[in-house]
Every structure is written in structure tokens, then in C-alpha cells.
C-alpha distance (Angstrom), angle and dihedral (degrees) to the residues before:
residue distance angle dihedral
X1 . . .
X2 3.75 . .
X3 3.80 130.7 .
X4 3.80 143.1 153.6
X5 3.79 128.6 -139.7
X6 3.80 131.9 -175.3
X7 3.83 117.5 -143.0
X8 3.85 120.9 174.9
X9 3.78 92.4 -26.3
X10 3.78 95.9 -47.1
X11 3.79 127.6 108.9
X12 3.81 121.7 -134.4
X13 3.79 120.6 -164.8
X14 3.78 123.2 -171.6
X15 3.78 129.2 -170.5
X16 3.83 124.9 173.7
X17 3.81 122.4 -144.6
X18 3.83 137.4 155.9
X19 3.82 116.3 -84.4
X20 3.79 117.4 -120.5
X21 3.77 126.4 -139.7
X22 3.81 111.1 -79.2
X23 3.82 121.4 -119.3
X24 3.82 122.6 -147.5
X25 3.74 126.7 -166.5
X26 3.86 111.3 -152.6
X27 3.79 113.8 -157.9
X28 3.82 118.5 -172.9
X29 3.82 132.7 126.9
X30 3.81 89.3 -139.2
X31 3.85 102.9 85.2
X32 3.83 93.0 -163.1
X33 3.82 90.2 59.3
X34 3.79 90.5 50.1
X35 3.76 92.7 48.6
X36 3.82 92.6 47.5
X37 3.79 92.9 49.7
X38 3.78 90.8 44.4
X39 3.83 90.1 53.9
X40 3.79 95.2 50.5
X41 3.83 95.2 41.6
X42 3.77 94.8 49.2
X43 3.84 88.9 50.1
X44 3.81 85.5 56.3
X45 3.80 90.4 54.5
X46 3.80 100.2 -101.6
X47 3.79 125.1 133.8
X48 3.85 112.1 -128.8
X49 3.78 141.6 -165.1
X50 3.80 127.7 -172.5
X51 3.83 134.8 -141.8
X52 3.78 125.6 -179.4
X53 3.82 100.5 -165.1
X54 3.81 137.5 32.2
X55 3.82 96.8 -109.1
X56 3.79 92.8 53.7
X57 3.77 90.1 43.6
X58 3.79 92.0 59.3
X59 3.82 92.6 46.7
X60 3.78 91.9 48.8
X61 3.81 91.7 45.8
X62 3.83 89.9 62.1
X63 3.78 94.5 44.0
X64 3.84 99.4 39.1
X65 3.83 98.0 39.1
X66 3.79 94.8 -153.6
X67 3.82 127.2 -157.2
X68 3.83 91.3 -141.1
X69 3.81 136.9 10.4
X70 3.84 126.3 -145.5
X71 3.83 100.9 -156.5
X72 3.81 128.1 -170.1
X73 3.82 114.0 -152.4
X74 3.80 99.2 -146.2
X75 3.80 102.0 65.9
X76 3.81 132.6 149.7
X77 3.82 122.1 -115.0
X78 3.84 94.8 9.9
X79 3.79 119.2 22.2
X80 3.79 124.0 -132.1
X81 3.81 94.3 -105.2
X82 3.82 91.4 59.8
X83 3.85 92.6 42.1
X84 3.83 89.6 53.9
X85 3.83 91.6 48.2
X86 3.79 92.2 50.0
X87 3.80 92.0 47.5
X88 3.77 91.1 50.7
X89 3.78 92.3 53.4
X90 3.79 90.4 63.7
X91 3.81 108.9 19.2
X92 3.82 144.6 34.8
X93 3.80 90.6 -149.2
X94 3.88 109.1 145.8
X95 3.82 113.9 -102.2
X96 3.83 125.5 -160.6
X97 3.77 112.6 -167.5
X98 3.84 119.6 -141.6
X99 3.81 117.1 -160.7
X100 3.75 145.1 145.7
X101 3.78 90.6 -131.5
X102 3.79 114.2 96.6
X103 3.77 104.3 176.1
X104 3.84 117.6 126.6
X105 3.83 91.5 -126.0
X106 3.85 90.3 60.4
X107 3.79 91.2 49.2
X108 3.81 92.8 50.3
X109 3.80 91.5 45.5
X110 3.82 91.9 51.2
X111 3.78 93.1 47.7
X112 3.80 89.2 46.3
X113 3.76 89.6 57.7
X114 3.79 89.1 55.3
X115 3.84 104.8 -91.3
X116 3.82 113.9 150.6
X117 3.79 98.5 -150.5
X118 3.78 141.0 2.6
X119 3.82 128.0 -142.2
X120 3.81 122.8 -173.0
X121 3.76 121.4 -142.1
X122 2.96 132.7 -90.7
X123 3.79 91.6 51.7
X124 3.79 137.8 164.5
X125 3.83 110.8 -108.9
X126 3.78 89.2 -136.3
X127 3.79 88.3 59.0
X128 3.83 91.2 55.8
X129 3.77 90.6 48.9
X130 3.80 90.2 49.6
X131 3.81 92.3 50.5
X132 3.81 91.8 49.5
X133 3.82 91.6 49.4
X134 3.80 89.7 48.4
X135 3.80 91.9 54.9
X136 3.83 92.7 47.2
X137 3.85 90.2 47.7
X138 3.76 90.3 54.8
X139 3.79 93.4 45.1
X140 3.77 95.0 41.8
X141 3.83 113.6 14.6
X142 3.82 121.6 -160.2
X143 3.78 91.9 7.8
X144 3.82 91.3 -78.6
X145 3.76 123.0 124.9
X146 3.82 102.1 -129.0
X147 3.77 120.9 -178.7
X148 3.77 113.9 -144.2
X149 3.75 127.7 -179.0
X150 3.78 131.5 173.3
X151 3.84 119.6 -162.7
X152 3.76 128.2 -161.8
X153 3.84 131.3 158.3
X154 3.87 105.9 -58.4
X155 3.82 90.6 -9.5
X156 3.79 135.0 97.2
X157 3.82 122.3 177.5
X158 3.78 112.3 -171.1
X159 3.80 113.2 -177.0
X160 3.82 94.0 -177.5
X161 3.81 96.5 58.9
X162 3.82 90.5 25.5
X163 3.78 88.8 -128.2
X164 3.81 125.4 149.8
X165 3.83 113.2 -164.8
X166 3.81 122.7 -169.9
X167 3.82 114.7 -169.1
X168 3.79 88.3 -15.4
X169 3.84 94.6 -52.7
X170 3.77 120.8 116.6
X171 3.87 112.1 -121.7
X172 3.79 118.1 -157.1
X173 3.81 105.0 -115.0
X174 3.84 127.3 170.7
X175 3.85 118.0 -127.3
X176 3.78 97.6 -103.2
X177 3.80 92.1 50.3
X178 3.85 88.2 50.5
X179 3.82 92.5 50.0
X180 3.77 91.2 46.7
X181 3.82 97.3 50.1
X182 3.83 90.4 42.1
X183 3.79 92.3 52.4
X184 3.82 92.7 47.8
X185 3.84 93.0 44.2
X186 3.81 91.4 46.8
X187 3.83 87.2 60.0
X188 3.82 102.2 42.3
X189 3.82 119.0 -163.2
X190 3.81 92.0 6.8
X191 3.79 117.4 125.2
X192 3.79 119.3 -135.4
X193 3.79 126.3 -168.0
X194 3.81 118.7 -129.0
X195 3.83 91.2 -111.0
X196 3.83 92.4 52.4
X197 3.84 90.1 50.3
X198 3.80 91.7 45.4
X199 3.79 91.0 53.0
X200 3.80 95.5 41.5
X201 3.84 98.1 47.2
X202 3.82 101.9 28.8
X203 3.77 98.1 28.4
X204 3.82 134.2 -125.2
X205 3.83 90.0 -81.7
X206 3.83 90.8 61.8
X207 3.85 112.6 105.4
X208 3.80 98.5 -158.0
X209 3.79 128.6 108.2
X210 3.80 137.3 -121.6
X211 3.79 92.2 -84.7
X212 3.81 86.0 75.4
X213 3.82 88.7 67.3
X214 3.81 92.2 47.5
X215 3.81 92.1 53.5
X216 3.83 92.1 52.8
X217 3.80 93.9 43.2
X218 3.82 89.1 53.0
X219 3.78 91.8 52.3
X220 3.79 92.5 47.5
X221 3.81 91.2 49.4
X222 3.80 90.5 58.8
X223 3.78 89.0 56.1
X224 3.79 99.0 42.8
X225 3.80 107.8 29.5
X226 3.81 111.8 123.4
X227 3.79 96.1 -2.9
X228 3.85 93.9 123.9
X229 3.80 138.1 4.6
X230 3.84 89.4 -145.5
X231 3.83 95.4 69.7
X232 3.79 140.6 14.1
X233 3.81 143.3 179.6
X234 3.78 102.5 -115.6
X235 3.77 137.7 -169.4
X236 3.78 115.9 -139.2
X237 3.80 99.8 -155.7
X238 3.80 114.0 -125.4
X239 3.82 92.2 9.9
X240 3.78 116.0 52.5
X241 3.83 140.6 -104.2
X242 3.79 140.3 -40.9
X243 3.82 140.4 179.1
X244 3.79 101.0 -123.0
X245 3.79 118.0 -153.3
X246 3.79 125.5 -175.2
X247 3.80 111.5 -119.1
């Protein structure tokens, strides 16, 4: 089934296909943690691959082509920060960071580098599984592969391929930034508070705060500022954010 619709000057395309089995790359220097996560995730129907250092993780990322990465920060050879940065330079694959550090500054730094979620050790394995399922639900609701694309002057937001194009050029954009700009653009001229956006994009089970939204908006602004006079990503002071489109 294929069809096009036009809503408030934007085009939405949808195509239905069968979902394939998801692959998860688990990266942690503690082998018992990898084995435990592997056991639980494979019981949930996921395919998994392990890496115990950052160098191997990057090599396996290219060969394995995972749908999601569980990434410890404190890794030998190449630390998790650098691994996340290198992944983001070539892929929008969702990344969940695993770390023993729980300070807010570490969370904001990780999200600023393009991580999609952040889980502090020690954690319950069921929580990790729930976070993974939550990300896949947002990316692919109801187990159906649905292609969605919004088009504005000099801007294309494709949530199926997770591609953001500005003036025809693809701009590297992490998954959460894609979901955030898509949600705002899908509801043009509507103002959303930080808490609403946090719950909508990250989910009610996410334990972050509203600064998470600010970090992602700031990164999106750098990519979209001044591209077109017909639309803009705007801050409504004291309220939140909106994707403003000229009528």
C-alpha cells in the first residue's frame, strides 16, 4: 500500500512492510554483564553480538550493522565517549549508554554527543529491556515498518530512513533529534512544553529532565537556523518550543 497526503504544507508518505529481527550490539568490558544482557535479550527475540573494548566495538559495528547499541562508557582501548562520537559520524543507530556515573553533567554530555538514552549501573536487566523496547516502539510502532516523510521548502525529514536533508544535502542527525524535529514539524505552529516533549520523544519511563530537550533543540538549531524564511524552529519563552510555518 502506498499513498501521499498533504497536511499544512507538508507531505506525508507511508509504506507498510514486514519488520525484520532486531540486532543489538552489547559493548561492556565486564563479560558477565554482556552475557547476562545477551541471555535476556535473546529470550526477547533479539539477535545480539558482544564487544569488550571500544576498538572491537567499532570494528563489529561496521560488520554487524546493529539496530541498537548498548554502550558502556568506561572501556579499554577506546572509551565509550569516542565510540559514540565515531558511530554518530556515520550512523543514526540508537545508542543507550551504560555507566556507573550518575551525575547530571554526564547525562547531558552523553546526550549531547548523540546518545538516545542513559542507564546508570547497577541496573535491573528488565529495565534495560524495557528501554530498548521503548526505543523500538517509537521508531517502529505496532511492529509495522512505516515510512514517514515531511517536506518543507529546502527541508526533508524522513523518519523511516532517519535522514534529515537540508537543501538536498543529507545532514548527520542522531535518532532522538530526528524524532524531535519530526514531531514538532508534524504539528506546525503548535507549542509544546519541555515536559511534553520529554515524555513524547523519550517516553514516560525515561528518568531524565527537561535539559535533555534543550540539548537536542540546541543541536537541531545549528543545523536548521536560517535555512528558509518559510519555517523556523522557535523558542516560546517561558513555555517551550514549536516548529513555526508561515501560512
